[in-house]
C-alpha positions in Angstrom: 74.6 12.1 33.3 72.0 14.5 31.9 70.0 17.7 32.4 66.8 15.7 32.6 68.2 13.4 35.3 69.2 16.4 37.4 65.7 18.0 37.0 64.1 14.7 38.0 66.4 14.3 41.0 65.4 17.8 42.2 61.7 17.1 41.8 62.0 13.8 43.5 62.8 15.7 46.7 59.3 17.2 46.6 57.6 13.9 45.7 59.4 11.9 48.4 58.7 14.4 51.2 62.4 15.5 51.6 61.6 19.1 50.6 58.7 19.4 53.0 60.7 17.9 55.9 63.6 20.4 55.2 61.1 23.3 55.1 59.5 22.2 58.3 62.9 22.4 60.1 63.4 25.9 58.9 59.9 27.1 59.6 60.2 25.7 63.2 62.8 28.4 63.9 60.9 31.5 65.1 63.3 33.9 63.3 61.1 37.0 63.8 63.4 40.0 63.2 60.6 42.4 64.1 60.3 41.0 67.6 62.7 42.2 70.3 64.8 39.4 71.8 64.9 37.2 68.7 68.7 37.2 68.5 69.1 33.5 69.5 66.5 32.3 66.9 68.2 34.4 64.2 71.6 32.9 65.1 70.0 29.4 65.1 68.8 29.8 61.6 72.2 30.7 60.4 73.7 27.7 62.2 71.2 25.3 60.4 71.9 26.9 57.1 75.7 26.6 57.7 75.3 22.9 58.2 73.4 22.5 54.9 75.9 24.6 53.0 78.9 22.8 54.5 77.4 19.6 53.1 77.2 21.2 49.6 80.9 22.1 49.7 80.5 25.8 50.6 83.0 27.6 52.8 80.9 29.6 55.3 81.8 32.8 57.1 79.7 34.8 59.6 79.8 38.5 59.0 79.2 41.0 61.7 76.5 43.5 60.7 78.0 47.0 60.1 74.9 48.5 61.8 75.3 48.2 65.6 72.7 46.0 67.1 71.6 44.5 63.8 71.9 40.7 63.3 74.9 39.1 61.6 74.9 37.7 58.0 76.3 34.6 56.4 78.5 34.5 53.3 78.9 31.1 51.8 81.3 30.4 48.8 81.8 27.4 46.7 84.7 28.1 44.3 85.4 25.3 41.9 87.8 27.2 39.6 88.4 31.0 39.7 88.3 31.2 36.0 84.7 29.8 35.8 81.6 32.1 35.8 80.4 33.1 39.3 76.8 33.4 40.4 75.9 35.4 43.5 72.7 34.4 45.2 70.8 35.8 48.2 68.1 34.9 50.7 66.8 36.1 54.0 66.0 33.8 56.9 64.1 36.3 59.0 60.3 36.5 59.0 57.6 38.9 60.1 55.7 38.6 63.4 54.2 35.1 63.6 50.7 36.4 64.6 50.0 33.3 66.7 46.4 32.9 67.5 45.2 34.5 64.3 45.8 31.6 62.0 42.8 29.5 60.8 42.1 26.0 62.1 44.3 26.6 65.2 47.5 26.4 63.1 50.8 27.2 64.8 52.8 29.6 62.6 56.0 27.8 63.4 54.8 24.3 62.7 54.6 23.4 59.1 51.2 22.0 58.3 49.9 20.5 55.1 46.4 20.9 53.7 45.9 19.8 50.1 48.6 21.4 48.0 49.3 24.1 50.6 52.2 24.0 53.1 51.4 26.5 55.9 54.0 28.2 58.1 55.4 31.6 58.8 58.3 32.3 56.4 57.3 29.4 54.1 56.8 31.8 51.2 58.9 34.7 52.4 61.7 33.5 52.1 62.6 30.1 53.5 61.2 27.9 50.8 62.6 30.1 48.1 66.3 29.9 49.0 65.8 26.3 50.1 64.5 25.4 46.7 67.6 27.0 45.0 70.0 25.0 47.3 68.2 21.7 46.9 68.3 22.1 43.1 72.0 22.8 43.4 72.3 19.6 45.4 70.6 17.7 42.6 73.0 19.0 40.0 76.0 18.1 42.2 74.6 14.6 42.7 74.2 14.0 39.0 77.2 15.8 37.5 79.6 15.7 40.5 80.3 19.4 40.1 78.5 22.6 39.4 80.7 23.8 36.5 80.6 27.4 38.0 81.3 29.1 41.2 78.5 30.0 43.6 78.3 32.6 46.3 75.3 33.0 48.7 74.7 35.9 51.0 72.1 35.2 53.7 70.8 38.0 55.9 68.5 38.0 58.9 67.1 41.5 58.8 65.3 42.0 55.5 61.9 42.3 57.2 63.2 45.4 59.1 64.7 47.1 56.0 68.0 45.3 55.6 70.0 47.5 58.0 73.7 47.3 57.3 73.4 45.3 54.1 74.6 48.2 51.8 77.6 48.9 54.0 78.5 45.2 54.1 78.3 45.0 50.3 80.7 47.9 50.1 83.1 46.4 52.6 82.9 42.9 51.1 82.9 44.0 47.4 85.8 41.8 46.5 84.5 38.7 48.2 81.1 39.3 46.5 82.5 39.8 43.0 80.5 37.8 40.5 79.1 37.7 36.9 75.4 37.7 37.6 73.0 37.8 40.6 70.3 35.2 40.6 68.0 34.8 43.6 64.4 34.1 44.5 61.8 36.2 46.4 58.3 37.6 45.8 55.5 36.0 43.9 54.8 34.7 40.4 52.2 36.6 38.4 50.2 33.3 38.2 50.9 30.1 40.1 51.0 28.0 37.0 53.5 30.0 35.0 57.1 30.7 35.9 58.0 34.3 36.4 61.3 36.2 36.3 61.9 39.9 37.2 65.0 42.0 36.9 64.5 44.8 39.4 62.0 46.2 41.9 60.1 49.4 42.6 61.5 51.6 45.4 59.6 52.4 48.5 59.5 55.5 50.7 57.3 55.8 53.8 56.5 59.1 55.5 53.9 60.7 57.8 51.7 63.7 57.1 50.5 65.4 60.2 48.6 68.5 61.3 49.1 69.6 64.9 47.2 72.7 65.8 46.7 72.6 69.6 47.0 70.4 72.7 44.0 68.2 73.4 40.5 68.1 72.0 37.7 70.7 72.4 33.9 70.2 72.6 32.5 70.3 69.1 29.3 72.1 70.2 31.2 74.9 71.9 34.0 75.2 69.4 32.7 73.9 66.1 33.1 76.6 63.5 35.7 78.4 65.6 38.5 76.0 65.7 40.2 74.6 62.5 39.8 70.8 62.3 43.1 69.0 61.7 41.4 66.0 60.3 39.6 68.1 57.7 42.8 69.9 56.7 44.7 66.6 56.4 42.0 65.1 54.3 42.0 68.1 52.0 45.8 67.9 51.7 45.7 64.3 50.8 43.1 65.1 48.1 45.6 67.2 46.1 48.2 64.4 46.0 46.0 62.3 43.8 42.7 62.8 42.1 39.5 60.9 42.9 40.7 57.8 41.0 44.2 57.7 42.5 46.1 59.4 39.6 49.2 61.1 40.9 49.0 64.9 40.8 52.5 65.8 42.1 54.4 66.4 38.8 57.7 65.1 39.9 56.1 61.9 41.0 55.0 61.1 37.5 57.9 59.0 36.0 59.2 59.3 32.5 60.8 55.9 32.4 57.8 53.9 30.9 59.5 53.5 27.6 58.3 51.7 24.5 60.5 48.6 25.4 59.2 48.4 28.9 55.6 48.8 27.7 56.2 46.0 25.2 57.5 43.7 27.9 54.5 44.4 30.1 51.9 44.0 27.2 49.4 41.2 27.8 50.9 40.3 31.2 48.1 39.1 33.6 47.8 40.9 37.0 44.6 39.2 38.3 44.9 36.3 40.7 42.1 33.6 41.0 42.4 33.6 44.8 43.1 37.4 45.1 40.9 40.4 45.2 39.2 41.7 42.1 41.1 44.6 40.4 39.4 48.0 40.5 39.6 48.9 36.8 38.6 52.5 37.5 41.5 53.1 39.9 45.0 54.4 39.0 46.4 56.1 35.9 43.7 56.0 33.3 46.0 55.9 30.3 47.9 52.8 31.5 47.1 49.1 31.5 46.8 47.3 34.9 50.3 45.8 34.3 51.8 49.2 33.5 50.2 50.7 36.6 51.8 48.2 39.0 55.1 47.5 37.3 55.9 50.6 35.2 54.4 53.5 37.2 54.4 55.1 40.7 51.7 54.5 43.2 50.7 56.5 46.3 48.9 54.9 49.3 47.6 56.0 52.7 48.5 53.1 54.9 46.9 54.4 58.1 45.1 57.5 59.4 44.1 58.7 62.8 42.3 61.6 64.4 40.7 61.5 67.8 39.9 58.0 69.2 38.3 56.0 66.4 37.4 53.1 68.9 35.5 55.5 71.1 34.6 58.8 69.3 33.9 61.8 71.4 32.0 65.0 70.6 35.2 66.9 70.3 37.5 68.5 67.7 40.9 66.8 67.8 44.0 68.8 68.2 45.9 66.8 65.6 45.6 64.3 62.8 48.1 62.0 61.2 48.4 59.8 58.1 51.1 57.2 57.4 51.8 57.4 53.6 53.8 55.4 51.1 55.1 56.0 47.6 56.2 53.0 45.5 58.3 54.3 42.7 60.0 53.1 39.6 63.3 54.0 37.9 63.3 57.6 36.9 62.0 58.9 40.3 64.8 60.3 42.5 64.2 59.3 46.1 65.8 62.4 47.5 63.5 64.6 45.4 60.2 62.9 46.5 59.5 64.9 49.7 60.8 68.3 48.5 58.5 68.0 45.5 55.6 67.2 47.8 56.5 70.1 50.1 56.3 72.5 47.1 53.1 70.9 45.9 51.3 71.3 49.3 52.6 74.8 50.0 51.4 76.0 46.5 47.9 74.9 47.5 47.8 76.5 50.9 48.7 73.5 53.1 51.7 75.0 54.9 50.4 73.6 58.2 50.7 70.0 57.0 54.0 68.7 58.3 56.0 66.0 56.4 57.9 63.7 58.8 60.3 60.7 58.2 60.8 59.7 54.6 64.0 57.7 54.3 63.7 55.4 51.3 64.0 51.8 52.4 64.9 50.5 48.9 65.8 52.3 45.7 64.2 51.4 42.3 66.0 49.2 39.9 65.4 47.7 36.5 67.3 45.5 34.0 66.4 45.5 30.3 64.4 42.3 29.5 66.7 41.8 26.5 69.9 42.0 28.5 72.1 39.0 27.7 71.7 37.3 31.1 68.0 37.9 31.1 67.7 36.2 27.7 69.8 33.3 29.0 67.7 32.7 32.0 64.5 33.1 30.1 65.6 30.5 27.5 66.6 28.1 30.3 63.2 28.4 32.1 61.4 28.0 28.8 63.3 24.8 28.0 62.5 23.3 31.5 58.9 24.4 31.8 57.9 23.8 28.1 56.4 27.3 28.0 57.9 30.8 28.3 57.9 32.6 31.7 56.3 35.9 32.5 59.1 38.4 32.2 58.9 41.7 34.3 61.4 44.5 34.0 60.8 45.1 37.7 58.6 43.8 40.5 55.8 45.9 41.8 57.0 45.4 45.4 60.4 46.3 46.8 63.5 44.4 47.5 67.2 45.3 48.4 68.0 44.8 44.7 69.7 48.2 44.5 72.5 46.8 46.6 73.3 44.1 44.0 72.6 46.1 40.9 74.0 49.4 42.2 76.8 48.8 44.6 78.0 45.5 43.1 77.1 46.5 39.5 75.6 43.1 38.6 72.8 42.1 36.2 70.1 41.0 38.6 67.5 38.3 38.0 64.9 37.0 40.5 62.9 33.8 39.9 60.1 33.7 42.5 58.8 30.4 43.8 55.6 31.7 45.5 52.4 33.2 44.3 50.5 36.4 45.1 47.7 34.8 47.2 50.3 33.1 49.6 49.3 35.4 52.6 52.9 36.5 53.2 53.1 38.9 56.1 49.7 37.7 57.2 48.1 34.7 59.0 48.0 31.5 57.0 51.1 32.2 55.0 51.8 29.2 52.7 53.5 27.8 49.6 52.0 25.5 47.0 53.8 22.1 46.8 53.1 21.6 43.1 54.7 25.1 42.4 57.7 24.2 44.6 58.1 20.9 42.8 58.2 22.7 39.4 60.5 25.3 40.8 63.0 22.7 42.0 63.1 21.4 38.4 63.4 24.9 36.9 66.4 25.8 39.1 68.1 22.5 38.6 67.8 23.1 34.8 69.2 26.7 35.2 72.1 25.6 37.4 72.8 22.8 34.9 72.8 25.2 31.9 75.1 27.7 33.6 77.5 24.9 34.4 77.3 23.5 30.9 78.6 26.9 29.6 76.9 26.8 26.2 75.5 30.2 25.2 76.7 32.0 28.4 76.8 35.8 28.0 80.1 37.3 27.0 82.0 39.8 29.1 82.2 37.8 32.3 84.5 38.9 35.1 86.6 35.7 34.6 87.8 35.4 38.2 86.4 35.6 41.6 87.7 37.7 44.5 
């Protein structure tokens, strides 16, 4: 009975094809929460996971979603001893639209296919392989030690890809059942495929529309050019005062003050380029910051889509309206409820009262845990021991996750250990995971579960009992 034996047992599941077969069964379920009528597929995914969790000794309970019409969730609990430390984990079984017909080589998004080190399938990276790895590593520890040595809770939702409706309300209602000492889960990408990554929070995200509506219909540009204000021109000018020509944010309240010396130290020397990803535009973004600081320690504004007239068939006419869908990714220190009022003041002061701001409910709030927090140090040391090299450590992810629910509502130290990489094509055709990365991840998680159960060096101040 040893830590090394548990790690080897976990990685044997990748070597022997057991992991790929289990992932294939999950990918085969078209759990597209973005597609109307997917209720049966979403329920089927929960049923398959219940069967796997039952075999691991979990007690499973389906939870009705507090948001009417939103899919149910699954809460699984394995309580070995109420006095032992308790880990809360999380995963989401829903996926984005499969985009059938757009995958290369005629691939079916819901049939796992292997090509070299890549396993292709919708949801493979986001998030089916990730929570599967954590559970298979758990299974390896149980097979070797016969027990975990800690309590485990898993919350599985089926609506993350549509903004996790009802998740916050459910966490409030089930606070006692979700009581734990630490939150450890997996989502998102590693910084580099060959180096483990851990992050302790996420940037928040707020989407909104900017629109200029001046009149009904379009009018001939020859007869009316120079006489009618052009909504597209007004909108373009308004966008130009939100950032400068290199994308540096100009709205004062959008410039965070939370990029502290300790955060900058954690981000120093972190790589952000990806061999299979696009080249970084070094002349874009906040000039005084490093690339890592721009994406992990600062706010970023993007125009996701714009429209005026009919781009597919332009007419010689001045449009009556123009619209842009915009997004702010923000870090801790930016108050979501202040984002749009600050923008309104900024635009009005520059003569853009005709620009309307619509929508704007933040999907996720920003969160961050100090990289030197006790649980962060414990996890970092465990990953280092298993991998033989230190992981990349991020105070927060550049993307957005419902981490605020676990850090805020439940008050837990939150640590994410991603098992994918940035060029995995998540949310796009040809989504995939790398089998060698998954193999290493199985070993990393088995080592971490083993270390938590071993109890040596666990952070003090644990809750002591579970609800």
